[in-house]
C-alpha positions as CSV (number, residue, x, y, z in Angstrom):
1,M,-5.0,-24.4,26.4
2,A,-8.1,-24.1,28.5
3,G,-10.7,-26.8,28.6
4,D,-12.8,-25.1,25.9
5,G,-9.8,-25.1,23.5
6,R,-9.0,-21.4,24.0
7,T,-5.9,-19.9,25.4
8,T,-6.2,-19.0,29.1
9,P,-6.9,-15.3,30.0
10,D,-3.6,-15.1,31.9
11,T,-1.4,-14.7,28.8
12,G,0.5,-11.6,29.7
13,V,-1.3,-9.5,27.1
14,P,-1.2,-6.0,28.6
15,T,-4.4,-4.5,29.9
16,R,-3.7,-1.0,28.5
17,N,-2.4,0.6,25.4
18,W,1.2,1.8,25.0
19,A,0.5,5.4,26.3
20,G,-1.7,4.1,29.2
21,N,-4.6,6.4,28.3
22,V,-6.9,3.5,27.3
23,T,-7.6,0.4,29.5
24,W,-9.0,-2.4,27.4
25,S,-12.6,-3.4,28.1
26,A,-11.9,-7.1,27.1
27,A,-13.4,-9.8,29.2
28,R,-10.6,-12.1,28.1
29,R,-7.1,-11.7,26.6
30,H,-5.3,-14.3,24.5
31,R,-1.9,-14.9,22.9
32,P,-2.2,-18.0,20.7
33,T,1.0,-19.7,19.5
34,T,-0.4,-21.4,16.4
35,V,-2.8,-20.4,13.6
36,D,-5.0,-23.3,14.4
37,E,-5.3,-22.1,17.9
38,L,-6.2,-18.7,16.7
39,R,-8.8,-20.1,14.2
40,E,-10.5,-22.0,17.0
41,L,-10.6,-18.9,19.2
42,V,-12.1,-16.7,16.5
43,A,-14.7,-19.2,15.5
44,A,-15.9,-19.5,19.2
45,S,-16.0,-15.7,19.9
46,R,-19.0,-13.5,19.7
47,R,-16.8,-10.4,19.8
48,I,-13.0,-10.3,19.2
49,R,-10.4,-7.8,18.2
50,A,-6.7,-8.1,17.4
51,V,-4.1,-5.9,19.1
52,G,-0.6,-5.2,17.8
53,S,2.1,-3.2,19.5
54,R,-0.6,-1.1,21.2
55,H,0.7,2.1,19.7
56,S,-2.8,3.5,19.4
57,F,-4.3,6.3,21.4
58,N,-8.0,5.6,21.0
59,R,-10.2,2.5,21.4
60,L,-9.8,1.2,17.8
61,A,-8.4,-2.1,19.2
62,D,-10.8,-2.4,22.1
63,T,-13.5,-5.0,22.5
64,T,-15.8,-6.2,25.3
65,G,-15.2,-9.8,24.3
66,D,-11.8,-11.4,23.4
67,L,-8.7,-9.4,22.8
68,V,-6.1,-11.4,20.9
69,A,-2.4,-10.6,20.4
70,V,-0.8,-12.3,17.4
71,D,2.9,-11.7,18.4
72,G,2.9,-15.3,19.8
73,L,2.6,-16.8,16.3
74,P,5.8,-18.1,14.6
75,P,7.9,-15.0,13.7
76,T,8.5,-16.0,10.1
77,V,9.9,-13.9,7.3
78,E,9.8,-15.7,3.9
79,I,11.4,-14.0,1.0
80,D,10.4,-14.9,-2.6
81,P,13.4,-13.8,-4.8
82,V,11.4,-14.3,-8.0
83,A,8.4,-12.2,-7.0
84,N,10.6,-9.8,-4.9
85,T,8.2,-10.1,-2.0
86,A,8.4,-11.1,1.7
87,T,5.6,-12.8,3.6
88,V,6.0,-11.8,7.2
89,A,4.3,-12.7,10.5
90,A,1.7,-10.1,11.3
91,G,2.9,-9.5,14.9
92,L,6.5,-8.8,13.9
93,R,7.7,-5.3,14.4
94,Y,9.1,-3.3,11.5
95,G,12.5,-3.0,13.1
96,E,12.8,-6.8,13.2
97,V,11.5,-7.3,9.6
98,A,13.7,-4.6,8.2
99,A,16.9,-6.0,9.6
100,R,16.2,-9.4,8.2
101,L,15.3,-8.0,4.8
102,H,18.5,-5.9,4.7
103,E,20.6,-9.0,5.5
104,Q,19.3,-10.6,2.3
105,G,19.8,-7.5,0.2
106,Y,16.3,-6.2,0.2
107,A,14.4,-3.1,1.5
108,L,11.0,-1.6,1.9
109,P,10.5,1.8,0.2
110,N,9.7,3.6,3.4
111,L,9.4,3.2,7.2
112,A,7.5,5.0,9.9
113,S,9.3,7.1,12.5
114,L,9.0,4.3,15.0
115,P,10.5,0.8,14.1
116,H,8.8,-0.6,17.2
117,I,5.3,-0.9,15.6
118,S,3.8,-4.1,14.4
119,V,3.4,-4.8,10.7
120,A,-0.3,-5.7,10.8
121,G,-1.3,-2.9,13.1
122,A,0.5,-0.3,11.0
123,V,-0.9,-1.6,7.7
124,A,-4.5,-1.7,9.1
125,T,-4.4,1.9,10.1
126,A,-2.4,3.3,7.1
127,T,0.5,4.4,9.3
128,H,3.1,6.2,7.2
129,G,6.6,7.6,6.8
130,S,7.4,10.6,4.7
131,G,8.3,11.6,1.2
132,E,6.4,13.2,-1.6
133,R,6.8,10.1,-3.9
134,H,6.2,7.5,-1.2
135,G,2.9,6.0,-0.1
136,N,2.0,4.9,3.4
137,L,3.2,1.5,4.7
138,A,0.0,-0.2,3.5
139,T,0.9,0.5,-0.1
140,S,3.6,-2.1,0.0
141,V,1.1,-4.9,0.7
142,V,0.4,-7.3,-2.1
143,A,-1.4,-10.0,-0.1
144,L,-2.9,-10.7,3.3
145,E,-3.6,-13.9,5.2
146,L,-6.3,-13.6,7.8
147,V,-8.7,-15.6,9.9
148,T,-12.3,-14.8,9.0
149,V,-15.4,-14.8,11.3
150,D,-16.0,-18.5,10.8
151,G,-12.4,-19.4,11.7
152,D,-11.4,-20.0,8.1
153,L,-7.8,-19.0,7.0
154,I,-7.9,-17.2,3.7
155,R,-5.4,-15.3,1.5
156,V,-6.5,-12.2,-0.3
157,D,-4.5,-10.3,-3.0
158,S,-5.1,-7.7,-5.7
159,T,-7.2,-10.1,-7.8
160,D,-9.9,-9.8,-5.2
161,A,-12.3,-6.8,-5.7
162,R,-12.3,-6.3,-1.9
163,F,-8.5,-5.9,-1.7
164,P,-8.4,-2.0,-1.7
165,G,-10.8,-2.0,1.2
166,L,-9.3,-4.9,3.1
167,V,-5.7,-3.7,3.3
168,V,-6.5,-0.6,5.5
169,G,-9.2,-2.7,7.1
170,L,-9.1,-1.4,10.7
171,G,-9.4,-5.0,11.9
172,A,-13.0,-5.2,10.7
173,Y,-12.5,-8.2,8.3
174,G,-10.7,-10.6,10.6
175,V,-7.5,-11.3,12.4
176,V,-4.4,-10.9,10.1
177,T,-1.8,-13.6,10.5
178,R,0.7,-12.8,7.7
179,V,1.3,-9.9,5.3
180,T,3.1,-10.1,2.0
181,L,5.1,-7.0,1.1
182,A,6.7,-5.8,-2.1
183,L,10.4,-5.3,-1.9
184,V,13.1,-3.1,-3.5
185,P,16.9,-3.5,-3.4
186,T,18.5,-2.4,-0.3
187,F,19.9,1.2,-0.3
188,E,21.7,3.7,1.9
189,I,20.6,7.0,3.4
190,R,22.3,10.1,4.9
191,Q,20.4,12.0,7.5
192,Y,20.8,15.7,8.1
193,V,19.1,17.9,10.7
194,H,18.7,21.7,10.0
195,L,17.6,24.3,12.5
196,D,15.3,27.3,12.3
197,L,13.7,27.0,8.8
198,P,11.6,29.9,7.8
199,R,8.0,29.0,7.0
200,E,8.1,30.4,3.5
201,A,10.7,27.7,2.7
202,M,8.3,24.9,3.8
203,D,7.2,23.6,0.3
204,E,10.8,23.5,-1.1
205,A,12.0,21.8,2.1
206,L,9.3,19.1,2.0
207,A,10.3,18.2,-1.6
208,S,14.0,18.3,-1.0
209,A,14.9,14.7,-0.1
210,Y,13.8,11.1,0.0
211,S,12.1,11.7,3.3
212,V,11.5,15.0,5.1
213,S,10.0,15.9,8.5
214,L,9.4,19.4,9.7
215,F,9.1,20.0,13.5
216,T,7.6,22.9,15.4
217,D,6.5,23.6,19.0
218,W,4.2,26.4,17.7
219,R,6.0,29.0,19.7
220,G,7.3,30.6,16.6
221,T,6.2,30.9,13.0
222,G,9.0,28.8,11.4
223,F,10.2,25.3,12.0
224,D,12.6,24.4,14.8
225,Q,14.1,21.4,13.1
226,V,14.0,19.8,9.6
227,W,15.0,16.1,9.4
228,R,16.2,15.3,5.8
229,K,16.8,11.7,4.8
230,Q,18.5,11.8,1.4
231,L,19.9,9.0,-0.7
232,A,23.5,8.5,0.2
233,D,24.8,9.3,-3.4
234,R,23.2,12.7,-3.4
235,P,25.4,15.8,-2.7
236,P,25.3,17.1,0.8
237,P,23.3,20.3,1.5
238,P,25.0,23.7,2.0
239,A,25.6,24.9,5.5
240,R,22.9,27.6,5.2
241,W,20.4,25.4,3.4
242,L,17.2,27.4,2.7
243,G,18.1,29.9,5.4
244,A,18.4,27.2,8.1
245,T,21.6,26.2,9.9
246,A,23.1,22.8,10.1
247,A,22.9,21.0,13.5
248,D,26.3,20.0,14.7
249,T,25.2,17.5,17.3
250,P,22.6,14.7,17.2
251,R,19.1,16.0,17.9
252,H,15.8,14.6,19.3
253,P,12.6,15.9,17.8
254,V,11.3,16.9,21.3
255,P,13.3,19.8,22.7
256,G,15.4,18.8,25.7
257,L,15.5,15.1,25.1
258,P,18.8,13.4,24.3
259,G,19.6,12.7,20.6
260,D,21.4,9.4,21.3
261,T,18.1,7.5,21.1
262,C,17.6,8.7,17.6
263,T,18.9,7.3,14.3
264,V,22.4,8.5,13.2
265,Q,22.5,12.1,11.8
266,L,25.3,14.5,10.7
267,G,25.3,13.0,7.2
268,V,26.8,9.6,8.1
269,P,25.7,7.1,5.5
270,G,23.9,3.9,6.6
271,P,21.4,1.3,5.6
272,W,17.8,2.4,4.9
273,H,16.4,0.8,8.0
274,E,18.9,2.6,10.3
275,R,18.1,6.0,8.9
276,L,14.5,6.2,7.7
277,P,13.0,5.8,11.2
278,H,13.6,8.7,13.7
279,F,14.3,6.3,16.6
280,R,16.6,3.3,17.1
281,P,14.8,0.0,17.7
282,E,17.0,-0.8,20.7
283,F,15.7,2.3,22.6
284,T,12.2,3.0,23.8
285,P,11.5,6.3,22.1
286,S,9.6,7.7,25.2
287,S,7.9,6.4,28.3
288,G,4.5,6.8,26.8
289,Q,3.9,10.0,28.6
290,E,2.0,11.6,25.7
291,L,-1.1,11.7,23.6
292,Q,-1.2,11.9,19.8
293,S,-3.4,13.3,17.1
294,E,-2.8,13.4,13.3
295,Y,-4.7,15.0,10.4
296,H,-4.2,14.4,6.7
297,L,-4.9,17.3,4.3
298,P,-4.6,17.9,0.6
299,R,-0.9,18.6,-0.1
300,T,-1.9,21.7,-2.1
301,A,-3.6,23.2,1.0
302,A,-0.4,23.1,3.2
303,A,0.2,26.8,3.5
304,E,-3.5,27.7,3.9
305,A,-4.0,25.1,6.6
306,L,-1.0,26.3,8.6
307,A,-2.3,29.8,8.4
308,A,-5.7,28.7,9.7
309,L,-4.0,27.1,12.7
310,D,-2.2,30.3,13.5
311,D,-5.5,31.5,15.1
312,V,-5.0,28.9,17.8
313,R,-1.2,28.9,18.0
314,D,-1.0,29.9,21.6
315,R,-3.5,27.2,22.6
316,I,-1.6,24.5,20.7
317,A,1.8,25.7,22.2
318,A,0.4,25.4,25.7
319,V,-0.3,21.6,25.4
320,V,1.9,20.3,22.6
321,Q,5.3,18.6,23.1
322,I,6.1,18.7,19.3
323,C,4.3,18.9,16.0
324,E,5.6,17.1,12.9
325,L,4.7,17.8,9.3
326,R,5.3,15.2,6.6
327,T,4.1,14.5,3.0
328,V,2.7,11.2,1.7
329,A,1.8,10.2,-1.8
330,A,-1.7,9.4,-3.0
331,D,-2.9,5.8,-3.1
332,R,-6.1,3.8,-4.0
333,L,-6.8,2.1,-0.7
334,W,-10.4,3.0,0.3
335,L,-9.9,4.0,3.9
336,S,-6.4,5.3,3.6
337,P,-6.1,9.0,4.6
338,Q,-4.1,9.4,1.4
339,Y,-6.8,8.0,-0.8
340,D,-6.7,9.7,-4.2
341,R,-4.8,12.8,-3.0
342,D,-1.2,13.7,-2.2
343,T,-1.2,14.6,1.4
344,L,0.3,16.8,4.1
345,S,0.1,15.1,7.5
346,I,0.1,17.3,10.6
347,H,1.0,15.2,13.7
348,F,0.6,16.5,17.2
349,T,2.4,14.9,20.2
350,W,0.5,16.3,23.2
351,I,1.1,16.4,26.9
352,P,-0.5,13.4,28.7
353,D,-3.4,15.4,30.0
354,A,-6.7,14.6,28.2
355,G,-8.6,17.3,30.0
356,A,-6.3,20.0,28.7
357,V,-5.7,18.5,25.3
358,T,-9.3,17.6,24.3
359,P,-10.6,21.2,23.8
360,V,-7.4,22.1,21.8
361,V,-8.0,19.1,19.6
362,A,-11.5,20.4,19.0
363,A,-10.2,23.9,18.1
364,V,-7.6,22.4,15.7
365,E,-10.3,20.3,14.0
366,E,-12.5,23.4,13.7
367,R,-9.8,25.3,11.9
368,L,-8.9,22.4,9.6
369,A,-12.5,21.6,8.7
370,P,-12.5,23.5,5.4
371,F,-9.7,21.2,4.1
372,A,-11.6,17.9,4.6
373,P,-9.2,16.5,7.1
374,R,-8.9,12.8,7.5
375,P,-7.8,11.7,11.0
376,H,-5.3,8.9,11.6
377,W,-7.5,6.0,12.6
378,G,-5.5,5.1,15.6
379,K,-5.0,8.5,17.2
380,I,-7.2,10.9,19.2
381,F,-9.8,12.8,17.2
382,G,-13.3,14.1,17.7
383,L,-14.5,14.9,14.2
384,P,-18.2,14.2,13.5
385,P,-18.8,10.8,11.9
386,A,-20.5,12.5,8.9
387,A,-17.5,14.7,8.3
388,V,-15.2,11.7,8.3
389,A,-17.4,9.7,6.0
390,A,-17.7,12.6,3.6
391,A,-13.9,12.8,3.3
392,Y,-13.6,9.3,1.8
393,P,-15.0,8.8,-1.7
394,R,-15.2,5.0,-1.3
395,F,-16.5,5.1,2.3
396,A,-19.8,3.4,1.4
397,D,-18.0,0.6,-0.4
398,A,-15.7,0.0,2.5
399,V,-18.6,-0.3,5.0
400,A,-20.5,-2.6,2.6
401,A,-17.4,-4.9,2.3
402,M,-17.0,-5.0,6.1
403,V,-20.7,-6.0,6.6
404,A,-20.5,-8.7,3.9
405,A,-17.3,-10.1,5.5
406,D,-18.6,-10.0,9.0
407,P,-22.5,-10.0,9.0
408,T,-22.7,-10.8,12.8
409,G,-20.4,-7.9,13.8
410,T,-17.9,-10.2,15.5
411,F,-14.9,-7.9,14.7
412,R,-16.7,-4.6,15.5
413,N,-16.5,-2.4,18.5
414,D,-18.0,1.0,19.7
415,L,-15.5,3.1,17.6
416,L,-16.3,1.2,14.4
417,D,-20.0,1.4,15.1
418,R,-19.7,5.2,15.6
419,Y,-17.6,6.0,12.6
420,L,-18.4,3.2,10.2
421,P,-22.0,2.3,11.1
422,R,-23.5,-0.9,9.6
């Protein structure tokens, strides 16, 4: 502890995000080890933002004041067998939480492709997995504990009128310390990879399993790979499923990269947390040599949206490493990209060259504009603030709740001021 009661700036909190394309503007960086220490820090700060596993590609977590990492807080996972919930430390990564839940016979309904991301960061930005009947990761949240602008520790659940705005809160309400998640019984998944799916089979493919991802490098009109994660008790797909061929060796989504860093394929059954992500937690999925963008569109507009992007196919192909299409079920969280509509997400993993990527991102956004795209809050986008606001029916309610919770703007930054102005 420093003399003023804060943690010292030399805490080992990294100065940049995971991809290295953003260097934090923070004057001080902190990693408290107790909630009381965090409360004292927040109460004394004029500007403060929390940072999770740093898997963001814009300045959502940035601040000119105090940057605080919560992964130094006690790594607790408390299961309530009566309520079928788990209250977990905000800084834990999903891979850690999932393994501990499975040991006790529990599961979460879905996981993102990376098990390396922190619980609080993923929830705050509505990060998601895939599946037409599955919501994003935030839809499993039944309560949050957070430190507010005055340093108070509060618990908020669905009985609070602010709850649908606070869950996907973008860090604007306070620093989350613990998250309570609804659980289901543990289950098993088999994962199959199929190659060269025709585009006309897209809709049937997306609806064909518990979780489905379609991958394309935009050099052809179809999909290079389909990753299907089906419940283990379902019959295996035929060898020529929907005109695609079955992969006979493990695959990586990015062409040319080894498949041994990915979760087990070839139909071998395994626990939910070892199949639903694309990558194994013990491996770094990549070196961070990439940029990412993602847009969420009405599920009913999938074919039309892809056709619109065909106009810039060559430009996308020149700077994309891989593009992934997934579906996500509608929810009622005010700033969730899936608010009130079943969704198709189109995710672009770009080369790490902002100068080359930025104009292509603008071209993609122009083609998708008729479909009211909602960008992933933690990835690269350049949509006009008015267009983003218009895409969210409860946008004004979300902004009003943020201002009421933080009238001094302690938890705000330039990105929030631009896209959610007070």
